C-alpha positions in Angstrom: 103.4 51.4 109.5 102.1 53.5 112.4 98.5 54.7 112.6 97.9 58.1 111.1 97.0 60.9 113.4 93.8 63.0 113.5 94.3 66.5 112.0 93.1 70.0 112.1 93.1 71.2 108.5 93.3 74.9 107.6 92.3 75.9 104.1 92.8 79.2 102.2 91.1 78.6 98.8 91.6 80.8 95.7 93.7 81.1 92.6 96.5 79.7 94.8 95.2 77.3 97.5 97.0 77.1 100.8 96.7 74.0 103.1 98.0 73.7 106.7 97.9 70.5 108.7 98.2 70.5 112.5 98.1 67.6 115.0 95.8 67.8 118.1 99.1 68.2 120.1 100.1 71.3 118.1 102.6 69.5 115.8 102.9 71.1 112.4 102.3 68.1 110.0 102.6 70.1 106.8 102.2 73.4 104.9 101.3 73.3 101.2 100.3 75.7 98.5 99.7 75.4 94.7 98.0 77.2 91.9 96.9 73.8 90.4 95.3 72.2 93.5 91.9 70.6 92.6 89.4 69.3 95.1 90.6 65.8 94.4 94.3 66.9 95.0 93.4 68.5 98.3 91.5 65.3 99.4 94.4 63.0 98.6 96.9 65.4 100.2 94.9 65.4 103.5 94.3 61.6 103.5 98.0 61.0 102.9 98.8 62.8 106.2 96.0 61.6 108.5 92.3 61.9 109.2 90.7 65.4 109.3 88.8 66.0 112.5 88.4 69.7 112.2 88.4 71.8 108.9 89.0 75.5 109.5 88.9 78.8 107.5 90.2 82.3 108.3 87.3 84.2 106.6 83.6 84.8 107.2 81.4 83.6 105.7 82.8 80.1 104.9 84.0 79.7 101.3 82.2 77.1 99.3 85.4 75.1 98.7 86.1 74.8 102.4 82.5 73.8 103.2 82.6 71.1 100.5 85.8 69.6 101.9 84.3 69.6 105.4 81.2 67.8 104.3 83.1 65.2 102.3 85.0 64.2 105.4 82.1 64.7 107.8 84.5 66.8 109.9 83.7 69.6 112.4 83.8 73.0 110.8 85.5 75.9 112.6 85.0 79.4 111.3 85.8 82.8 112.9 83.1 85.3 113.9 84.8 87.7 111.4 87.4 87.5 108.7 90.8 87.6 110.5 92.9 90.7 109.8 96.6 90.6 108.8 97.6 91.8 112.4 95.4 89.0 114.0 97.0 86.3 111.8 100.5 87.6 112.7 99.6 87.5 116.5 98.2 83.9 116.1 101.4 82.7 114.4 103.7 84.4 117.0 101.6 83.0 119.9 101.7 79.5 118.4 105.5 79.6 117.8 106.1 80.8 121.4 103.7 78.3 123.0 105.0 75.2 121.1 108.6 76.4 120.9 108.8 76.0 117.1 109.9 78.0 114.2 107.4 78.7 111.4 108.3 79.2 107.7 105.7 80.3 105.2 106.5 80.3 101.5 103.6 82.7 100.8 100.6 84.5 102.3 98.3 81.6 101.4 100.2 79.1 103.6 100.2 81.7 106.4 96.4 82.3 106.1 95.7 78.5 106.1 98.0 78.1 109.1 96.2 81.0 111.0 92.9 79.2 110.4 94.1 75.9 111.8 96.0 77.5 114.7 92.9 79.5 115.6 90.8 76.3 115.6 93.4 74.6 117.9 93.4 77.6 120.2 89.6 77.5 120.5 89.8 73.9 121.8 93.0 74.5 123.8 91.5 74.8 127.2 89.3 71.8 126.7 92.2 69.7 125.4 94.4 70.6 128.4 91.5 69.7 130.7 91.2 66.3 129.0 95.0 65.7 129.4 94.9 66.5 133.1 91.9 64.1 133.7 93.5 61.3 131.7 96.8 61.7 133.5 94.9 61.4 136.8 93.3 58.2 135.5 96.6 56.8 134.1 95.2 56.8 130.6 97.5 59.4 128.9 98.1 57.1 126.0 94.5 57.4 124.7 94.6 61.2 124.8 94.2 61.8 121.0 91.4 59.3 120.7 89.4 60.8 123.6 89.9 64.3 122.2 88.6 63.1 118.9 85.5 61.7 120.5 84.9 64.8 122.6 85.2 67.1 119.5 82.6 64.9 117.8 80.2 65.5 120.6 80.8 62.7 123.1 81.4 63.5 126.8 84.7 62.7 128.5 83.1 60.1 130.8 81.4 58.3 128.0 84.5 58.3 125.9 86.7 56.9 128.7 84.0 54.3 129.5 83.9 53.1 125.9 87.6 52.7 125.7 87.8 50.8 129.0 85.0 48.4 127.9 86.9 47.8 124.7 90.0 46.8 126.7 87.9 44.3 128.7 86.6 42.5 125.7 88.8 39.6 124.5 90.4 40.2 121.1 89.6 37.5 118.4 92.5 35.5 117.1 93.3 35.4 113.4 95.8 32.7 112.5 96.2 34.0 109.0 96.8 37.6 110.0 100.0 38.8 111.8 100.3 41.7 114.2 101.2 44.2 111.5 98.2 43.3 109.4 95.9 43.7 112.5 97.3 47.3 113.0 96.8 48.1 109.3 93.3 46.7 108.9 91.3 49.5 110.6 93.1 52.5 108.9 92.9 50.8 105.5 89.2 50.1 105.9 88.6 53.7 107.2 90.5 55.1 104.2 88.4 53.0 101.7 85.2 54.2 103.3 86.4 57.9 103.1 87.5 57.4 99.5 84.1 55.8 98.6 82.2 58.6 100.3 84.3 61.2 98.5 83.9 59.6 95.1 80.1 59.3 95.6 79.9 63.0 96.7 82.0 64.1 93.7 79.7 62.2 91.3 76.6 63.9 92.9 78.4 67.2 92.5 79.2 66.6 88.9 75.6 65.5 88.2 74.4 68.8 89.8 76.9 70.8 87.7 75.7 69.1 84.5 72.1 70.0 85.3 73.1 73.5 86.1 75.0 73.8 82.8 72.0 72.5 80.8 69.8 75.1 82.5 72.3 77.9 81.7 72.5 76.6 78.1 68.7 76.9 77.8 68.8 80.4 79.2 71.5 81.4 76.7 69.4 80.1 73.8 66.5 82.1 74.9 68.7 85.2 75.3 70.1 84.7 71.7 66.5 84.5 70.4 65.6 87.7 72.3 68.6 89.5 70.9 67.8 88.5 67.3 64.3 89.9 67.7 65.7 93.2 69.1 68.1 93.3 66.1 65.2 93.0 63.7 63.3 95.7 65.4 66.5 97.9 65.3 66.8 97.4 61.5 63.2 98.3 60.9 63.6 101.5 63.0 66.9 102.5 61.4 65.2 104.4 58.6 63.2 106.4 61.1 66.3 107.2 63.1 68.0 108.6 59.9 65.0 110.8 59.3 65.2 112.1 62.8 69.0 112.5 62.9 68.8 116.2 62.2 66.5 116.8 65.2 68.7 114.6 67.4 71.8 116.6 66.4 70.0 119.9 67.3 69.1 118.5 70.7 72.7 117.3 71.3 74.0 120.8 70.6 71.5 122.2 73.0 72.6 119.7 75.7 76.2 120.8 75.1 75.3 124.4 75.6 73.4 123.7 78.7 76.3 121.7 80.2 78.6 124.7 79.5 76.2 127.0 81.3 75.9 124.6 84.2 79.7 124.5 84.5 79.8 128.3 84.6 77.1 128.4 87.3 79.0 125.8 89.3 82.2 127.8 89.1 80.3 130.9 90.3 78.8 128.9 93.2 82.3 127.7 94.2 83.7 131.3 94.2 80.7 132.5 96.3 81.2 129.6 98.8 84.9 130.5 99.2 83.9 134.1 99.9 81.4 133.0 102.5 84.1 130.8 104.2 86.5 133.7 104.2 83.8 136.0 105.8 83.4 133.4 108.6 87.1 133.8 109.5 88.4 134.9 112.8 89.0 138.6 111.9 85.4 139.3 111.0 84.2 137.7 114.3 86.8 139.4 116.3 85.6 142.8 115.0 82.1 142.1 116.3 83.3 143.3 119.8 81.2 141.0 121.9 82.5 137.7 120.4 85.9 136.2 121.1 87.5 134.3 118.2 89.5 131.3 119.3 92.0 129.5 117.0 91.8 125.7 116.8 94.9 123.5 116.6 94.9 119.7 116.4 97.8 119.4 118.8 100.8 121.5 120.2 103.6 119.7 118.4 106.5 121.9 117.1 105.3 121.4 113.5 101.7 122.4 114.2 102.6 125.4 116.3 105.2 126.5 113.7 102.6 126.4 111.0 100.1 128.3 113.2 102.7 130.9 114.1 102.6 132.3 110.6 98.8 132.1 110.3 97.9 133.3 113.8 95.5 136.2 113.8 96.9 139.2 115.9 93.7 139.6 117.8 93.3 135.9 118.8 94.2 135.5 122.5 93.1 131.9 123.0 93.9 128.6 121.3 91.7 125.5 121.5 93.8 122.3 121.4 92.1 119.1 120.4 94.9 116.7 121.7 97.5 118.3 124.0 99.0 114.9 125.1 102.1 115.4 123.0 103.0 118.9 124.1 106.7 119.4 124.7 108.5 121.9 127.0 109.9 123.9 124.1 106.5 124.9 122.8 105.4 127.3 125.7 108.0 129.9 124.8 106.8 130.0 121.1 103.2 130.4 122.4 104.3 133.2 124.7 106.0 135.0 121.7 102.7 134.6 119.8 101.0 136.7 122.6 98.7 133.8 123.5 97.0 134.5 126.8 95.4 131.0 127.6 95.3 127.5 126.2 91.9 125.6 126.2 92.3 121.8 126.1 90.0 118.9 125.2 92.3 116.4 127.0 95.1 116.1 129.5 98.4 117.9 129.0 101.7 116.5 130.3 102.7 118.1 133.7 106.0 119.6 132.6 104.5 121.4 129.6 101.6 122.7 131.8 104.1 124.0 134.4 106.2 125.7 131.7 103.0 127.5 130.3 101.8 128.6 133.7 105.3 129.8 134.7 105.0 132.1 131.6 101.6 133.3 132.8 99.6 131.2 130.3 96.9 129.3 132.1 95.7 125.9 130.8 91.8 125.8 130.9 89.8 122.6 130.4 87.2 122.8 127.6 84.4 121.9 130.0 84.9 125.2 131.8 84.3 127.3 128.7 81.2 127.7 126.5 82.4 127.5 122.9 80.6 127.3 119.5 82.8 125.8 116.7 82.3 127.3 113.2 84.5 125.8 110.6 88.1 126.1 111.7 87.3 128.8 114.3 85.7 128.6 117.7 83.5 131.4 119.1 82.9 132.4 122.7 81.4 135.3 124.7 84.2 137.9 125.1 83.0 139.0 128.6 82.8 135.4 129.8 86.3 134.6 128.5 87.6 137.7 130.2 86.1 136.6 133.5 87.5 133.1 133.1 91.0 134.4 132.2 91.0 136.8 135.2 90.0 134.0 137.6 92.8 131.7 136.1 95.4 134.5 136.4 94.4 135.0 140.1 94.8 131.2 140.6 98.2 131.3 139.1 99.2 134.3 141.2 98.0 132.7 144.4 99.8 129.5 143.5 103.0 131.5 142.9 102.7 133.2 146.2 102.1 129.9 148.0 105.1 128.4 146.3 107.2 131.4 147.4 106.0 131.2 151.0 106.7 127.5 151.1 110.2 128.2 149.9 110.7 130.9 152.5 109.4 128.7 155.3 111.9 126.0 154.3 114.7 128.6 154.2 113.7 129.8 157.7 113.5 126.3 159.1 116.9 125.5 157.7 118.3 128.7 159.3 116.8 127.8 162.7 118.3 124.4 162.5 121.7 125.8 161.8 121.4 128.2 164.8 120.4 125.4 167.0 123.4 123.3 166.1 125.8 126.2 166.8 124.6 126.9 170.4 127.0 125.8 173.1 125.9 122.7 175.0 
């Protein structure tokens, strides 16, 4: 019978309890789940597979059940700084499968959560474990890797752990005539298992005693509560006659409350209608009629769907559109905007180059938001009309200048090509 290995135990407690057991080398020693797992069942399941060195959870704070198992085994507790999300658990499982070249199969989410807890704990010690393996390989002590890792996790330094193991090897081993080699191998695990079982049973007894004391306390509280309720019932009976006498007055007040609620509902409805009117009055047409204020439509983006909806709602006098996110603008949208008589696009982010070029080729400049002073009111942006006219004029001049430069550049290339052709036709 071979010695049992040290384990990293992931636990997902609840109506269905999930258990994941990993070796320090990343080997998956078992995945279990059951709706009937008790604390005793979990303890025996773990002991049957090895010795728990680290007990891990995937949630924060640590569940009471996980903390209890950890204290019973006097293991090292590993908890995340925050409860792991579904996406994080998926990434942990995929990374583990890729690193250890293994396929993972989970029967349910509880096994997956328990595995994520154990794998996350192994990952947190990964760099330290690989460093230990490198050092032990250099010393020619690779065979004691698991024992050294166990001692380091429990708080010992690498040098102290190696020193202790080497000193043990130097000490002569006592002979036992009555015990064979197999018995000598079994002695230490059996003794360790008995110590763990005794510690677990003692802890469970203490827990049961505490639970009995807690139940007795709750029983006393319930008795006091019952007595209090009896006194209240007696007072209620004595006051029942007075309540009957006053029932007529109560009914009258209830009727008054009903009428007041109806009046309140009517007032609330009137308030909502007035609010809708106010919102309508803050629309773009009223602001556009002010003469000195430019009303600017606001769109979330310039996708085909958004622009299509806006086309039917676009106010005739609205020359500008403020776009919150222009990053997804396609090359088919500029033509629609041109048909809508839009004179300029104001953007709060970067627009793709092809879309910008299409807009500017149609004479519609793209202006960054930082160049324009805008006040946002509801779903409409407001700006000074004269200021917008100046900005639009400057942008149109810029586009015209760029167009002239582009034409001149094309003409220069044409002339250069013509000169080269003449030079090649001259007799040598």
